[in-house]
BAZAFI-873648 format. One record per residue: x, y, z of N, C-alpha, C in turn; chain. Coordinates in Angstrom, 3 decimals, padded with zeros to 6 digits. Atoms other than C-alpha are relative to their C-alpha. Example, Ala and Ser with C-alpha at 12.3 -4.5 7.8 and 13.67 -1.06 7.14 Angstrom:
BEGIN
nX; nY; nZ; caX; caY; caZ; cX; cY; cZ; cadena
000.890; -001.190; 000.000; 012.300; -004.500; 007.800; 000.900; 001.200; 000.000; A
-000.820; -001.190; -000.060; 013.670; -001.060; 007.140; -000.770; 001.090; 000.730; A
END
This chain:
BEGIN
nX; nY; nZ; caX; caY; caZ; cX; cY; cZ; cadena
-000.964; 001.063; -000.087; -008.310; 041.801; 031.811; -000.659; -001.349; -000.274; A
000.725; 001.256; 000.187; -010.887; 039.018; 031.918; -000.362; -000.196; -001.468; A
000.362; 000.119; 001.414; -011.975; 039.763; 028.346; 001.217; -000.361; -000.853; A
-001.211; 000.342; 000.744; -008.382; 039.557; 027.112; 000.313; -001.475; 000.175; A
-000.225; 001.416; -000.253; -007.970; 036.139; 028.748; -001.013; -000.851; -000.766; A
001.037; 000.733; 000.737; -011.264; 035.008; 027.217; 000.327; -000.045; -001.489; A
-000.348; -000.070; 001.432; -010.178; 036.148; 023.739; 001.199; -000.892; -000.287; A
-001.186; 000.834; 000.208; -006.777; 034.444; 024.090; -000.359; -001.484; 000.095; A
000.420; 001.396; -000.132; -008.414; 031.203; 025.264; -000.793; -000.429; -001.231; A
000.798; 000.309; 001.180; -010.890; 031.333; 022.370; 000.895; -000.190; -001.230; A
-000.898; 000.111; 001.141; -008.140; 031.920; 019.796; 000.864; -001.260; 000.091; A
-000.773; 001.239; -000.173; -006.099; 029.046; 021.249; -000.824; -001.218; -000.385; A
000.873; 001.122; 000.349; -009.070; 026.697; 020.897; -000.217; -000.060; -001.502; A
000.226; -000.039; 001.443; -009.725; 027.806; 017.319; 001.249; -000.482; -000.738; A
-001.242; 000.412; 000.645; -006.068; 027.295; 016.395; 000.251; -001.495; 000.154; A
-000.217; 001.424; -000.247; -006.125; 023.777; 017.861; -000.923; -000.882; -000.824; A
000.961; 000.773; 000.785; -009.098; 022.659; 015.744; 000.480; -000.041; -001.441; A
-000.440; 000.069; 001.397; -007.991; 021.331; 012.330; -001.074; 000.516; -000.942; A
000.924; -000.527; 001.000; -009.549; 022.834; 009.232; -000.803; -001.100; -000.661; A
000.833; 000.966; 000.718; -012.074; 021.141; 006.992; 000.875; -000.962; -000.779; A
-000.753; 001.006; 000.725; -010.625; 017.898; 005.724; 001.394; -000.235; 000.546; A
-001.321; 000.227; -000.579; -007.527; 018.102; 007.906; 001.079; 000.730; -000.774; A
-001.129; -000.663; 000.623; -004.106; 019.243; 006.908; 000.363; -000.682; -001.312; A
-000.437; 000.520; 001.293; -002.874; 018.822; 003.366; 001.497; -000.239; 000.063; A
-001.415; 000.336; -000.006; 000.461; 017.087; 002.986; 000.693; 000.727; -001.140; A
-000.759; -000.695; 001.042; 003.140; 018.930; 001.052; 000.694; -001.039; -000.873; A
-000.564; 000.981; 000.919; 003.813; 016.635; -001.907; 000.373; 000.654; -001.326; A
-000.339; -000.691; 001.237; 004.651; 019.282; -004.449; 001.482; -000.164; -000.295; A
-001.379; 000.115; 000.449; 007.821; 019.001; -006.434; 000.001; 000.040; -001.507; A
-000.056; -000.123; 001.447; 009.040; 019.284; -009.974; -000.459; -001.266; -000.700; A
000.455; 001.242; 000.605; 008.189; 015.621; -010.593; -001.489; -000.268; 000.234; A
001.420; 000.203; -000.292; 004.613; 015.926; -009.216; -000.861; 000.555; -001.131; A
000.901; -000.394; 001.074; 002.008; 016.004; -011.980; -001.368; 000.350; 000.562; A
001.314; -000.222; -000.603; -001.160; 015.755; -009.877; -000.005; -000.584; 001.402; A
000.122; 000.437; -001.382; -002.050; 015.372; -006.193; -001.462; -000.306; 000.287; A
001.373; 000.404; -000.299; -005.141; 013.594; -004.836; -000.268; 000.042; 001.498; A
000.421; 000.009; -001.401; -007.080; 013.959; -001.586; 000.840; 000.941; 000.835; A
-000.805; -000.820; -000.895; -004.910; 015.207; 001.250; 001.471; 000.015; -000.388; A
-001.371; 000.015; 000.473; -001.752; 014.659; -000.766; 000.712; -001.310; 000.246; A
-000.623; 001.295; -000.250; -001.133; 011.054; 000.260; 000.409; -000.662; -001.303; A
-000.282; 000.618; 001.305; -001.269; 009.878; -003.370; 000.243; 001.077; -001.037; A
-000.362; -000.949; 001.049; 000.331; 011.673; -006.296; 000.306; -000.752; -001.286; A
-000.527; 000.521; 001.264; 001.121; 011.121; -009.925; 001.320; 000.722; -000.211; A
-001.329; -000.572; 000.184; 004.826; 011.618; -010.445; 000.519; -000.351; -001.386; A
-000.619; 000.204; 001.303; 006.865; 011.901; -013.615; 001.474; -000.296; 000.234; A
-001.414; 000.360; -000.134; 010.234; 010.171; -013.857; 000.634; -000.059; -001.384; A
-000.737; 000.074; 001.261; 012.877; 010.365; -016.548; 000.324; -001.445; -000.321; A
-000.280; 001.361; 000.436; 013.284; 007.185; -018.553; 001.383; -000.121; -000.624; A
-001.302; 000.010; 000.650; 016.499; 008.137; -020.264; 000.114; 001.168; -000.947; A
-000.210; -001.182; 000.841; 018.008; 010.696; -022.619; -000.846; 000.011; -001.273; A
000.750; 000.042; 001.253; 016.122; 009.519; -025.727; -001.408; -000.565; 000.174; A
001.315; 000.572; -000.269; 012.968; 008.203; -024.039; -000.880; 001.021; 000.706; A
000.888; -000.946; -000.680; 009.898; 010.129; -022.912; -000.124; -000.347; 001.487; A
000.184; 000.281; -001.429; 009.253; 010.490; -019.164; -001.200; -000.915; 000.221; A
001.093; 000.903; -000.381; 006.989; 007.939; -017.464; -000.704; 000.587; 001.213; A
000.765; -000.456; -001.150; 004.224; 008.677; -014.945; -000.464; -001.206; 000.812; A
000.344; 001.084; -000.909; 003.350; 006.590; -011.890; -000.954; 000.518; 001.077; A
000.881; -000.302; -001.127; 000.586; 006.561; -009.249; 000.731; -000.464; 001.251; A
-000.989; 000.237; -001.038; 002.679; 006.811; -006.095; -000.439; 000.603; 001.331; A
000.231; -000.492; -001.357; 002.370; 007.226; -002.303; 001.353; 000.262; 000.647; A
-001.305; -000.298; -000.598; 005.451; 009.051; -000.958; 000.098; -000.434; 001.457; A
000.011; 000.344; -001.419; 004.435; 008.388; 002.644; 000.355; -001.477; 000.230; A
-000.269; 001.429; -000.112; 004.545; 004.604; 002.132; 001.129; -000.457; -000.917; A
-000.972; 000.316; 001.041; 007.136; 004.732; -000.670; -000.502; -001.196; -000.820; A
000.659; 001.087; 000.726; 004.716; 002.574; -002.664; -000.575; 000.519; -001.309; A
000.561; -000.319; 001.303; 003.819; 002.663; -006.340; -001.164; -000.942; -000.256; A
001.178; 000.822; 000.278; 000.289; 001.461; -007.088; -000.002; -000.444; -001.451; A
-000.001; 000.340; 001.420; 000.614; 001.582; -010.882; 001.104; 000.779; -000.706; A
-001.112; -000.609; 000.732; 003.627; 002.264; -013.095; -000.396; 000.266; -001.454; A
000.140; -000.291; 001.426; 003.801; 003.728; -016.589; -001.451; 000.278; -000.391; A
001.394; -000.364; 000.264; 000.389; 005.414; -016.637; -000.200; 000.471; -001.430; A
000.429; -000.482; 001.304; -001.350; 005.942; -019.936; -001.058; 001.083; 000.190; A
001.092; -000.940; -000.247; -004.417; 007.720; -018.554; -000.506; -000.202; 001.426; A
000.632; 000.085; -001.309; -006.177; 008.471; -015.262; -001.131; 000.995; 000.055; A
001.174; -000.862; -000.146; -009.368; 010.124; -014.101; -000.410; 000.004; 001.466; A
000.527; -000.138; -001.354; -010.658; 011.428; -010.772; -001.499; 000.193; -000.115; A
001.462; -000.115; -000.037; -014.386; 010.844; -010.242; -000.430; -000.137; 001.451; A
000.377; 000.012; -001.411; -015.632; 011.804; -006.797; 001.229; -000.281; 000.853; A
-001.114; 000.381; -000.863; -013.377; 010.107; -004.242; 000.910; -001.037; -000.639; A
-000.696; 001.110; 000.637; -012.046; 007.588; -006.754; 000.913; 000.455; -001.127; A
-000.919; -000.185; 001.121; -009.019; 007.635; -009.039; 000.004; -001.304; -000.788; A
-000.043; 001.136; 000.915; -009.207; 005.309; -012.040; 001.224; 000.203; -000.871; A
-001.235; -000.144; 000.780; -005.919; 004.619; -013.827; 000.239; -001.252; -000.824; A
-000.383; 001.124; 000.857; -004.631; 002.445; -016.657; 001.481; 000.166; -000.334; A
-001.425; -000.011; 000.293; -001.012; 001.497; -017.270; 000.298; -000.479; -001.408; A
-000.421; 000.431; 001.332; 000.951; 000.770; -020.433; -000.178; -001.497; -000.203; A
000.121; 001.459; 000.101; 000.818; -002.951; -019.664; -001.455; -000.460; -000.059; A
001.415; 000.339; 000.053; -002.992; -002.798; -019.732; -000.616; -000.235; 001.362; A
000.527; 000.159; -001.352; -003.347; -003.086; -015.949; -000.805; 001.218; 000.423; A
000.872; -001.061; -000.478; -005.976; -001.033; -014.142; 000.138; 000.127; 001.511; A
-000.073; -000.244; -001.439; -005.852; 000.564; -010.686; -001.186; 000.849; 000.425; A
001.114; -000.719; -000.594; -008.645; 001.853; -008.469; 000.457; 000.463; 001.376; A
-000.468; -000.566; -001.261; -007.888; 004.166; -005.528; -001.047; 000.944; 000.559; A
000.831; -000.967; -000.702; -010.133; 005.877; -002.999; 000.951; 000.936; 000.728; A
-001.001; -000.936; -000.502; -008.195; 009.032; -002.117; -000.203; 000.364; 001.465; A
000.244; -000.344; -001.401; -009.800; 009.474; 001.319; 000.132; -001.198; 000.931; A
-000.091; 001.182; -000.862; -009.994; 005.910; 002.668; 001.263; -000.802; -000.258; A
-001.226; 000.680; 000.391; -006.792; 004.732; 000.941; -000.258; -001.440; -000.467; A
000.303; 001.316; 000.567; -008.603; 001.625; -000.370; 000.520; -000.017; -001.429; A
-000.557; 000.078; 001.337; -006.865; 000.446; -003.504; -000.016; -001.434; -000.498; A
000.039; 001.312; 000.640; -007.080; -002.436; -005.956; 000.631; 000.106; -001.369; A
-000.546; 000.074; 001.355; -005.384; -003.540; -009.152; -000.688; -001.149; -000.720; A
000.668; 000.994; 000.833; -006.951; -005.491; -012.012; 000.761; -000.150; -001.301; A
-000.659; 000.243; 001.288; -005.500; -007.109; -015.111; -000.900; 000.395; -001.152; A
000.972; -000.382; 001.033; -008.697; -006.471; -017.112; -001.135; 000.791; 000.640; A
001.160; -000.749; -000.500; -011.730; -004.221; -016.806; -001.036; -000.950; 000.578; A
001.015; 000.947; -000.433; -013.930; -007.281; -016.395; 000.245; -000.522; 001.418; A
-000.308; 000.422; -001.366; -012.131; -008.173; -013.116; -000.468; 001.017; 001.037; A
000.419; -001.068; -000.912; -013.181; -004.831; -011.580; -001.481; -000.164; 000.339; A
001.425; 000.026; -000.325; -016.518; -004.495; -009.749; -000.824; 000.655; -001.118; A
000.851; -000.422; 001.121; -019.351; -003.963; -012.235; -000.283; 001.500; 000.039; A
000.363; -001.416; -000.084; -020.226; -000.482; -010.931; 001.174; 000.923; -000.316; A
-001.164; -000.815; 000.361; -016.644; 000.755; -011.620; 000.407; -000.179; -001.464; A
-000.413; 000.285; 001.371; -016.311; -000.712; -015.111; -000.268; 001.136; -000.982; A
000.219; -001.120; 000.937; -017.958; 002.238; -016.954; 001.065; 001.101; 000.118; A
-001.041; -001.030; -000.172; -015.397; 004.652; -015.453; 001.322; -000.476; -000.606; A
-001.222; 000.528; 000.604; -012.525; 002.376; -016.512; -000.079; 000.039; -001.525; A
000.149; 000.002; 001.457; -013.949; 002.192; -020.043; 000.195; 001.400; -000.605; A
-000.213; -001.362; 000.490; -013.685; 006.007; -020.326; 001.475; 000.320; -000.193; A
-001.443; -000.250; 000.103; -009.896; 005.796; -019.999; 000.519; -000.440; -001.359; A
-000.637; 000.436; 001.247; -007.794; 005.663; -023.124; 001.090; -000.993; 000.360; A
-001.032; 001.005; -000.213; -005.463; 002.722; -023.432; 001.050; 000.147; -001.074; A
-001.116; -000.120; 000.945; -002.195; 002.343; -025.278; -000.321; -000.662; -001.302; A
END
């Protein structure tokens, strides 16, 4: 009897401990193109109209916030997402710390991030 109680207590403790990296948020959907980190940030595709191609956006469903609209290209390097929009704007996002910045030109970005931005294709 004591061993059964011990096993049940052990299994309860194991179930209470979150897995590596915590729980992943369910952000899947037909409009989701890519998910980053724990699912807080996603790239979604929206319809622009009957005769226009769909547009993609770097979006946080949890905050209902769009970091960058009309993406041309993006790249995940380590914990960082680098993105460029049709308007030539650039976005930098750390998928784990949620730090994010936007820049009008590559030269405005910190020097150590500029090479990654230069790898992106622009419109």
